[in-house]
C-alpha positions as CSV (number, residue, x, y, z in Angstrom):
1,M,0.3,-0.2,-0.2
2,K,2.9,2.0,0.6
3,N,4.8,2.0,-2.5
4,T,1.2,2.2,-4.4
5,I,0.7,5.8,-2.7
6,I,5.1,6.6,-3.3
7,A,4.3,5.4,-7.0
8,L,1.1,7.8,-7.2
9,V,3.0,10.7,-5.7
10,I,5.7,10.3,-7.9
11,I,3.1,10.4,-11.3
12,I,1.3,13.5,-9.8
13,I,5.0,15.4,-9.6
14,I,5.6,14.4,-13.1
15,V,2.9,15.4,-14.5
16,I,2.5,18.9,-12.9
17,F,6.3,19.6,-13.5
18,G,5.8,18.4,-17.1
19,F,2.7,20.8,-17.6
20,A,4.3,23.2,-16.1
21,L,7.0,23.2,-19.1
22,Y,4.5,23.1,-22.0
23,Q,3.1,26.2,-20.2
24,G,6.1,28.0,-19.9
25,G,6.8,27.2,-24.2
26,F,9.9,24.9,-23.3
27,F,8.8,22.5,-25.7
28,N,7.2,25.1,-28.6
29,Q,10.6,27.0,-29.0
30,A,12.8,25.8,-32.3
31,P,16.1,25.3,-31.3
32,V,18.3,28.8,-31.2
33,D,20.6,28.2,-33.5
34,N,17.8,28.1,-36.2
35,Q,16.2,31.2,-35.3
36,L,19.2,33.3,-34.3
37,E,22.7,34.2,-35.5
38,N,24.7,36.2,-36.8
39,P,24.6,39.4,-34.6
40,D,24.8,43.0,-36.4
41,L,27.0,45.4,-35.4
42,T,24.5,47.2,-33.1
43,G,24.2,43.3,-31.3
44,N,20.9,42.9,-32.6
45,A,20.4,39.3,-33.6
46,T,19.5,39.0,-37.5
47,S,17.1,36.4,-38.7
48,T,18.5,33.5,-41.0
49,A,15.2,32.7,-42.6
50,T,14.8,33.0,-46.5
51,S,12.2,35.0,-48.4
52,T,9.5,33.8,-50.4
53,P,9.6,34.2,-54.3
54,A,7.0,36.6,-53.7
55,E,8.6,38.2,-51.2
56,A,12.3,37.9,-52.9
57,E,10.8,39.6,-56.3
58,A,9.3,42.3,-53.9
59,M,12.1,43.6,-52.4
60,G,14.1,43.6,-55.9
61,P,13.7,45.6,-59.0
62,E,12.4,42.1,-61.2
63,K,9.2,40.9,-61.9
64,V,8.3,38.3,-64.4
65,I,5.2,39.3,-66.0
66,G,4.9,35.9,-67.8
67,Q,6.1,32.7,-69.5
68,S,6.7,32.1,-73.1
69,A,4.9,29.2,-75.5
70,E,8.4,27.2,-74.1
71,G,7.9,28.3,-70.5
72,R,11.0,30.2,-70.2
73,D,10.1,33.7,-68.0
74,I,9.5,37.3,-69.4
75,V,11.2,39.8,-66.7
76,A,10.6,43.2,-66.5
77,Y,13.4,45.4,-64.7
78,S,12.1,48.6,-62.7
79,Y,14.1,51.5,-61.2
80,G,13.0,54.9,-59.3
81,E,9.9,55.2,-57.3
82,G,7.8,57.8,-59.0
83,D,3.8,57.3,-60.1
84,K,4.5,58.1,-64.1
85,E,5.8,54.8,-66.1
86,V,7.7,54.5,-69.1
87,V,8.7,51.4,-70.5
88,F,11.0,50.0,-72.6
89,V,10.9,46.5,-74.8
90,G,13.3,44.5,-76.9
91,G,13.7,41.3,-78.1
92,V,9.8,41.1,-79.9
93,H,12.0,39.1,-82.3
94,G,14.4,37.3,-80.3
95,G,17.0,35.9,-82.3
96,Y,16.4,37.8,-85.7
97,S,16.8,41.2,-83.8
98,W,19.1,40.1,-81.4
99,N,20.8,43.5,-81.2
100,T,17.4,45.2,-79.7
101,V,18.1,42.9,-76.6
102,L,21.2,43.8,-76.1
103,A,20.4,47.3,-76.5
104,T,17.6,47.3,-74.1
105,R,20.0,45.7,-71.5
106,E,22.5,48.4,-72.1
107,I,19.4,50.4,-70.8
108,K,18.7,48.5,-68.0
109,K,22.5,48.5,-67.0
110,Y,22.6,52.2,-67.1
111,F,19.7,52.7,-65.1
112,E,21.1,50.4,-62.5
113,D,24.8,52.2,-62.3
114,N,22.7,56.1,-62.3
115,Q,19.4,55.8,-61.1
116,E,20.0,59.4,-60.4
117,K,19.5,60.3,-64.1
118,I,15.6,58.9,-63.2
119,P,13.8,62.3,-62.7
120,A,11.8,61.7,-59.0
121,N,8.4,61.6,-60.7
122,L,9.0,58.6,-63.2
123,K,9.5,55.1,-62.6
124,V,11.6,53.6,-65.5
125,T,10.8,49.4,-67.0
126,I,13.1,47.7,-69.1
127,I,11.8,44.6,-70.6
128,P,14.6,43.6,-72.4
129,L,13.7,40.1,-74.2
130,L,10.1,39.4,-75.0
131,N,10.7,36.5,-77.2
132,P,13.2,34.6,-75.2
133,D,12.2,31.1,-77.1
134,G,13.2,33.1,-80.4
135,L,16.4,34.2,-79.0
136,N,17.4,30.8,-77.6
137,K,16.7,29.0,-80.9
138,V,19.1,31.2,-82.5
139,I,22.0,32.0,-79.8
140,G,21.3,29.3,-77.6
141,T,21.1,30.8,-74.5
142,T,18.2,33.9,-73.0
143,G,21.3,34.8,-70.6
144,E,24.1,36.7,-71.4
145,F,25.7,36.7,-75.3
146,D,27.6,39.2,-77.3
147,S,27.8,39.0,-81.1
148,G,30.7,36.7,-81.1
149,N,27.9,34.2,-80.0
150,V,25.8,34.9,-83.5
151,P,25.5,33.5,-86.4
152,A,27.4,35.1,-89.2
153,S,24.4,35.3,-91.7
154,V,21.4,37.1,-91.0
155,E,19.9,34.4,-92.9
156,E,20.5,32.0,-90.0
157,T,18.6,33.9,-87.9
158,V,15.4,34.3,-89.5
159,S,14.0,31.4,-87.9
160,G,14.5,33.3,-84.2
161,R,12.1,35.9,-85.4
162,F,9.4,34.0,-84.5
163,N,8.0,32.3,-81.2
164,A,8.5,28.6,-80.4
165,N,4.6,28.1,-81.9
166,G,6.2,29.8,-85.6
167,V,3.8,33.3,-84.6
168,D,5.4,36.7,-85.1
169,L,4.6,37.8,-81.8
170,N,4.4,41.5,-83.5
171,R,1.4,40.4,-85.8
172,N,-0.2,39.1,-82.8
173,F,-1.8,42.2,-81.2
174,D,-5.4,43.7,-81.4
175,C,-4.9,46.2,-84.1
176,N,-6.0,45.9,-87.4
177,W,-5.1,42.0,-86.5
178,Q,-5.3,39.3,-89.5
179,E,-4.6,35.8,-89.3
180,T,-1.8,35.7,-91.9
181,S,0.1,39.3,-92.0
182,T,3.3,40.4,-94.1
183,W,6.7,40.5,-93.5
184,R,8.4,42.3,-96.4
185,N,7.6,40.3,-99.2
186,Q,6.4,37.1,-97.1
187,K,3.5,36.0,-95.5
188,V,3.6,35.4,-91.3
189,N,1.7,33.4,-89.2
190,A,0.1,35.9,-86.5
191,G,-1.5,33.2,-84.5
192,T,-5.3,31.8,-84.5
193,K,-6.4,35.4,-82.8
194,P,-5.1,38.6,-81.1
195,F,-3.1,37.7,-77.8
196,S,-3.4,34.0,-78.8
197,E,0.5,33.6,-77.8
198,P,1.3,33.8,-74.3
199,E,4.2,36.7,-75.0
200,A,1.6,39.0,-76.1
201,Q,-0.9,38.1,-73.0
202,A,2.2,38.9,-70.8
203,F,2.6,42.4,-72.5
204,R,-0.7,43.4,-72.7
205,N,-1.6,42.5,-69.2
206,Y,1.3,44.7,-68.0
207,I,0.4,47.6,-69.7
208,N,-3.3,47.1,-68.6
209,E,-2.0,46.8,-64.6
210,A,0.7,49.5,-65.1
211,K,-1.1,52.0,-67.3
212,P,2.6,53.5,-68.6
213,A,2.5,57.2,-69.8
214,A,4.6,56.3,-73.0
215,V,6.5,52.8,-74.8
216,V,9.3,52.3,-76.8
217,F,9.7,49.6,-78.4
218,Y,13.5,48.5,-80.5
219,F,13.6,46.6,-83.5
220,S,16.0,46.2,-86.6
221,A,16.9,47.0,-89.0
222,A,15.9,50.7,-90.9
223,G,17.3,53.4,-89.1
224,G,14.5,55.7,-87.6
225,V,11.5,56.3,-85.2
226,F,8.3,55.7,-86.0
227,S,4.9,56.9,-84.1
228,S,2.5,54.7,-83.3
229,S,-1.4,54.7,-84.8
230,C,-4.5,53.0,-85.2
231,Q,-7.8,53.3,-87.2
232,D,-8.0,56.7,-84.9
233,G,-4.7,58.2,-86.4
234,I,-1.9,59.2,-84.5
235,L,-2.1,60.6,-80.9
236,P,-0.5,64.3,-80.6
237,E,1.6,63.4,-77.6
238,T,2.9,60.5,-79.5
239,K,3.8,62.9,-82.2
240,E,5.5,65.1,-80.1
241,L,7.5,61.5,-78.4
242,T,8.7,60.7,-81.9
243,S,9.8,64.6,-82.4
244,V,11.7,64.5,-78.9
245,Y,13.8,61.3,-79.5
246,A,14.5,61.7,-83.0
247,K,15.9,65.2,-82.5
248,A,18.2,64.1,-79.6
249,S,19.0,60.7,-81.0
250,G,19.4,61.4,-84.5
251,Y,17.2,59.2,-86.1
252,P,15.2,60.3,-88.7
253,A,11.4,60.8,-87.2
254,Y,8.6,59.0,-89.0
255,S,4.8,59.5,-88.9
256,E,4.3,55.7,-90.2
257,F,5.7,52.5,-90.8
258,D,4.5,52.2,-94.6
259,F,6.9,50.3,-96.2
260,Y,4.8,47.2,-96.4
261,D,1.3,46.6,-94.9
262,I,1.2,45.6,-91.6
263,S,-1.5,44.1,-89.0
264,G,-1.6,43.2,-85.4
265,D,1.0,45.3,-85.0
266,A,2.0,45.9,-80.6
267,V,3.6,49.3,-80.8
268,N,0.3,50.7,-83.3
269,W,-2.3,48.3,-80.6
270,L,-0.9,50.7,-77.9
271,A,-2.6,53.7,-79.8
272,K,-6.0,51.5,-80.1
273,E,-5.6,51.7,-76.0
274,K,-4.9,55.5,-76.1
275,I,-1.0,54.8,-74.7
276,P,1.7,57.1,-76.6
277,G,3.8,54.7,-78.3
278,I,6.9,54.9,-80.3
279,S,9.0,52.4,-82.3
280,V,13.0,52.8,-82.9
281,L,14.5,50.8,-85.4
282,L,17.9,50.3,-85.3
283,S,20.0,50.9,-88.3
284,N,21.0,47.0,-88.9
285,H,21.0,44.2,-87.1
286,Q,24.6,44.3,-85.3
287,D,24.8,47.3,-83.3
288,T,23.3,48.9,-80.2
289,E,23.7,52.4,-81.0
290,W,24.2,53.3,-77.7
291,S,25.3,56.5,-78.1
292,K,22.8,57.7,-80.2
293,N,20.0,55.6,-77.9
294,R,21.0,57.0,-74.8
295,K,20.3,60.6,-75.7
296,G,17.2,60.1,-76.8
297,I,15.8,58.0,-73.4
298,E,17.7,61.1,-71.9
299,A,15.5,63.3,-73.9
300,L,12.5,61.4,-73.1
301,L,12.9,61.0,-69.2
302,N,13.2,64.9,-69.7
303,Y,10.2,65.5,-71.6
304,Y,8.1,63.4,-68.6
305,A,9.7,65.0,-66.0
306,D,7.8,67.4,-63.2
């Protein structure tokens, strides 16, 4: 009997002690070295917890705005804190206009290194590569490359003009869209309907959300600045942008692209959406003409500065 009483007392003590530890949170604490380490210079400990992809995206200038037909990311890079946004776009024709990818990457690098050049009321966004599948088809990568990675013959790059579905993305937008369109003297696939292609959808969705003040596209190769228009003609502000960019850069200015009939053009779709937009066509398929374009870009930003 005496032994039974002693055993019960021991059990009661163990239960009470265990409950007290639980209430004190002892069993709920993570190991110290999983919570806090690497004290900073103020003596405060810093957390080593990793950010979620969404949190990491919010902390940096990069934003994935969509994927290509083959599932490659389409990335936008933004700099500046203003409420008025200007967007620069390259690589619509992928590996065929590979120099527009390099040109817009130069713009990205310029604003990374010179953010003080961005007026306080502006935000600058660069989408260097709208057609990653087309670039990969010719270059073998969507990462860093230079002219030494490009086939010597322009003819060898033509297949990279189109996305993985064989669609010319600059014929897939909702401005006078037709299923079969024209590139120079040949017919090209414009998709099954406006915005049938994921790359065009990604850009449309970004523009609809951002509602930018202006958009500049880079293509090659004709050497000029072209105004956008769709049905209702050229927006007055687009005419002004064309003039500002052309005058500063030294490119000739054109009221429209009329070398041959086109339909479903991305920049002209902007005009339909009442967003000022211009196309800058580089003079050839090799050079970025950075000096000229830097002057045009700076003049455009000054135009929008308060």
